[in-house]
N, C-alpha and C positions, 0 to 999 in steps of 0.2 A: 238390789241392785248391785251387790257386791259378790264377786266369787274369790274365795280365799286362795285356792290355788289354780289361778287362771290370770291371767295378766291380760288376756282378751287380744282383741286384735287391733293392735297399733298400726295397721295399715295406713291410717291415717293418724299420724303423731299428734292427732288433735280429737276435738269433740268428744272430751272425756267429761259427760254431764256429772259422774260422780266417781272422785278418785277414791275417795273415801279412807276406811279404817286400813292402815298397812295389814290389820290382822285380813282385811277384806280390802283388798286392791279394787275391787268393782270390775267396771266394764270398760276397760280402756278402748273401746272400739274407735274411739276419735280421741287422740291426744291433745286435741285443739281447744274445742269448747269447755274447757273445764270449769264448769259452773260451781262446782263444789269441789274440793280437795277431801281432804280429811284428818284424820289424826294418826299420829305414831305415839299410842298412848295418848291420843288426842294429839297426833302429830301436829295439828294445825289448828283445829275449829277453823277450818277453811270454808267459811259458808258459802263464799264465791273465790273462785280463783278467776272469775271473770272470763271474757273472751279470749283465749289463748290463740285463738285466730290473729288476734293481734296480741302478741305476747304484752302487748301494753296495758290494756284496758283491764288490768287486775284491780278492780276498786278494793278489794279485799284479799287478802293472804290469812293471815293466822298467827298463833303461838305454837312455839315448842316450848312449853314451858315458860313463854315471853320468847319465842323464837328468834326475837331480836333484839331491838336496843343496842343495834349497831350504828354508833354515832356519823360514821361518814364510810358509804362504802366507796367513796370517791366520786367522780365525774365519770362516767362509763360511756364518754364519748357520745355521752346522752343513753346510756342505756335503757333512758327514758325518763321520766319524772316520778321516781321513786322517791317522795320527800321522806317517806318514812316506810321502809321496808317492812318495819315491825309495827309492833303493836300489831302484829299482822291482823290484829281485828281490822285492821286496813291496812293494805301493802300499798296504800297510797293510789295514785295516778300513774300506773306503769302504761297508761297511754304514749307515753314515750321512755320505754324500759331504760333510757338513757341517764337522766340526772337524779340519779341515787343519791341525795345527799347522807341517807341515813338508812343503813341495814338494819342490822339486829343481833339479838344473842338468842343461844339455845342454851337455857340455863345460863342466859346472857350467852346465847349461841356464839358469840363471837368475841366481843369484846374487839370489835376491829375498829379500832381507831382510825385506822386508814386502812383502804383496801387497795392502796397503790394508787396508782394514777390510771384509774380506769378509761382514760380517755383514750387509751391503749389498751383495751381489755385483754390485749394479747399479750404483750409485753408485761405482765404480771409475774416478776420474778418472785414476789411473795404475796401471797393472799392475806392471810389472817388466821385468828385463832378461835375454835370452839374448844376451849378447853385445848387452845392450839388447833384451831378448827381445820386449819390447814397444813402450813408447813409446805405450802403449792411452793416449791423451790420454780417451779417452771409450770406455769398455766399455758405454756406454750405460745405460739404465736396465734392470737384470737384472729388473724385474718384468716385463718384456718382453725377455727375452735377446736378442729378435728383432732389435729395432732398432740393431743395432750397426753403426753407420758406419763406424766403424775398429776393426780389430782389433790387429795388432800385428807385429811383426818377430821373426824369429829370422834373425839376421843380416838383419833385415827378415822374420821368419819368416812375415808373411803380406802385406803391401801388401793387405789386404783392404778394398778399397774399399767394400765392401757386404758384409756377412755376411747380406743381405738380410733378409727378415723371418722371424726365425727361429720364429714361431708356424706359419710352415710352413717347419720347416728343410729345405725342400726348394727354394725358388727362391733359392739361393745362386749369383748369377752371377760372382761368382770368388770362390775359397778362398783360397790363398797359397803360400809357398815356404819351404822350409826350404834354402836354398842352392837356391831354387826347388823347394821339396820338393813341390811341386804341377804348377803348369802347368796347373791345372784351369780350363778357360776357362769352363767350366760346370760346376757339379756337380750339375748338371741339376734335376729334378724330384725330389727326395730320395723321393720314393716310388718313383721309379725311380733311386735314387743310382746306376744301373747305366750310363747312357749319358754315360761319361765318355773320351773320346778316348786319354786317359791315365789311366793307373792311379797314384795313390799314396794315402797314406794320411791319412784324417781320422775323426775320432772327436770328436763334439759331444755333450755332456752339459748338459741344461738341466734346472733344477731351478726350477720359477717359485716360490720360497719366499717371495719378496720381497714378492708381490702385496699378502698378509696385512698383512706388516710396514706396507707404506705406506698401506693402507686404515685400520688401527688409528693409524698417524701423523696420517691426516688428519680421523680422528673427533677425535683429541685437539687 
């Protein structure tokens, strides 16, 4: 089910029945229904990333050497109810990717005691660490989870100078590294999340919930 040097066709950033091993990214023909994610050196052991058609119903995510143990990813404006994003043998109930009380660690991924106030997953001046997971000086304006000029690091997880315009989760010129997780010079046009000369795993979940928040704030 997996193909190492093809990220396949993400014309539908969904329905990835198997994301699988980052040595084998599988068939991401549909990045939605990710029934299975995979491993990065067993990245996950994500037996089920659930139905990403509802980025919420993730009953199980996985471990990256215990990808989690993030005491609190804060309240993501209700990025959904992830009571434990970790011990990702259960990614909790992402039925509401909002209330993430806990995220986790990669090698204790984060030690994210606080992922800021995700009530505004936008105004995150600082995200956290995975061995300084982020050092995300700006996760930008989550109202536009697109304009992310800088993302972060996992051992410099990213070095994502530009996550591009997530309004077009496609135009990602550079993604990042986990010990150079990616080396994705171009994640291409995510309408074609397939033209990746090298296959690595990337999952991007965007919930544009802040727009209303800021509209209301502006009205006030």
